[in-house]
C-alpha positions in Angstrom: -2.0 -40.8 -4.9 -5.9 -42.2 -5.2 -7.0 -38.9 -7.0 -3.4 -39.3 -9.3 -4.7 -42.9 -10.1 -8.5 -41.8 -10.9 -6.9 -39.1 -13.2 -5.0 -41.6 -15.1 -8.2 -43.5 -15.6 -9.9 -40.7 -17.1 -6.8 -39.9 -19.4 -7.1 -43.0 -20.6 -10.8 -43.2 -21.1 -10.4 -40.0 -22.8 -7.9 -41.3 -25.2 -9.9 -44.2 -26.1 -13.0 -42.3 -26.9 -11.2 -40.1 -29.0 -9.0 -42.6 -30.8 -12.5 -44.6 -31.7 -14.6 -41.3 -33.0 -11.1 -39.9 -34.5 -12.4 -40.9 -38.3 -15.9 -39.3 -37.2 -14.5 -36.1 -36.5 -13.1 -35.3 -39.8 -15.9 -37.2 -41.9 -12.9 -39.2 -43.7 -11.0 -42.4 -43.3 -7.6 -42.0 -41.6 -5.0 -44.5 -41.7 -3.4 -46.3 -39.0 -0.2 -44.4 -39.1 -2.1 -41.2 -38.2 -4.3 -43.0 -35.5 -1.1 -44.3 -34.2 0.5 -40.9 -34.2 -2.5 -39.2 -32.7 -2.4 -42.2 -29.7 1.1 -41.4 -29.0 0.4 -37.8 -29.1 -2.5 -38.1 -26.4 -0.3 -40.2 -24.3 2.4 -37.9 -24.3 -0.1 -35.0 -23.5 -1.3 -37.1 -20.6 1.8 -38.3 -19.3 2.7 -34.6 -19.5 -0.5 -33.8 -17.2 0.3 -36.3 -14.8 3.8 -35.2 -14.0 2.3 -31.7 -13.5 -0.3 -33.1 -11.1 2.5 -35.0 -9.1 4.3 -32.2 -9.0 1.5 -29.9 -7.4 0.6 -32.5 -5.2 4.2 -32.3 -3.7 4.6 -28.7 -2.9 4.6 -27.2 0.2 1.2 -25.3 1.2 1.3 -21.5 0.2 -1.5 -20.5 2.5 -2.7 -21.1 6.0 -0.7 -21.9 9.0 1.1 -24.9 7.1 2.2 -22.1 4.9 3.9 -19.9 7.4 6.2 -22.4 8.9 9.9 -21.8 7.2 8.5 -18.6 6.4 11.4 -16.1 7.3 10.9 -12.5 8.6 12.4 -9.2 10.5 11.6 -8.1 14.2 9.9 -4.7 14.0 9.2 -4.4 17.8 10.2 -5.6 21.1 8.0 -5.0 24.2 8.8 -8.1 26.3 7.5 -10.4 26.8 6.1 -9.6 23.5 8.3 -9.6 19.9 6.5 -8.3 16.9 7.6 -9.6 13.4 6.6 -9.1 9.9 5.9 -12.1 8.3 5.1 -12.0 4.4 4.3 -8.3 4.5 2.2 -9.1 7.8 2.7 -8.1 11.2 2.4 -11.0 13.8 2.8 -11.3 17.5 5.8 -13.9 18.1 7.3 -15.6 20.7 10.6 -16.5 21.1 13.2 -18.9 23.3 16.3 -16.5 23.0 15.9 -12.7 23.1 15.6 -11.1 20.1 16.1 -7.3 19.0 14.7 -4.9 16.5 16.0 -5.8 12.9 17.1 -9.3 13.5 15.9 -12.0 11.0 13.8 -14.6 11.9 12.2 -17.7 10.6 9.0 -19.3 11.7 8.9 -22.6 13.4 5.2 -23.1 14.5 2.2 -21.5 14.4 -0.6 -21.5 17.3 -3.7 -19.1 16.5 -2.4 -16.2 16.1 1.0 -16.6 17.9 3.9 -17.3 15.8 7.0 -19.2 17.7 10.2 -18.0 15.7 13.8 -18.6 16.0 16.8 -16.3 15.1 17.8 -17.1 11.6 21.4 -17.6 11.3 23.5 -15.6 9.1 24.7 -18.2 7.3 21.4 -19.1 5.7 21.6 -16.6 2.7 18.6 -17.9 0.4 15.2 -17.2 1.3 12.7 -15.1 1.4 12.3 -12.0 4.3 9.7 -9.0 4.4 
């Protein structure tokens, strides 16, 4: 949240500088109504940018170990005690508490090094990604 506060201060400073230089940029006097309109438009633009930043900060990571958790996939090979699964278009060595069969859908619970901990994906869960 410190980044958001810093960005807000920078945006406000930018607005003030633009407001003060507004008359000099066009080389002719500008009325108070035009300045007010430009100030409101800049404030709305900065609010929109701040909301986009907040949305980006709240999104789940898409890469790395954190991005793998919750991803769905399918079992491609079972060679006890190892299970191989395809997640996000890649083959991974996995382990599961229950016995899995080829073709069963799984969901990633944890990743340790290059080993995924997976669980069988219940059939009631229908919206999600699987590769």
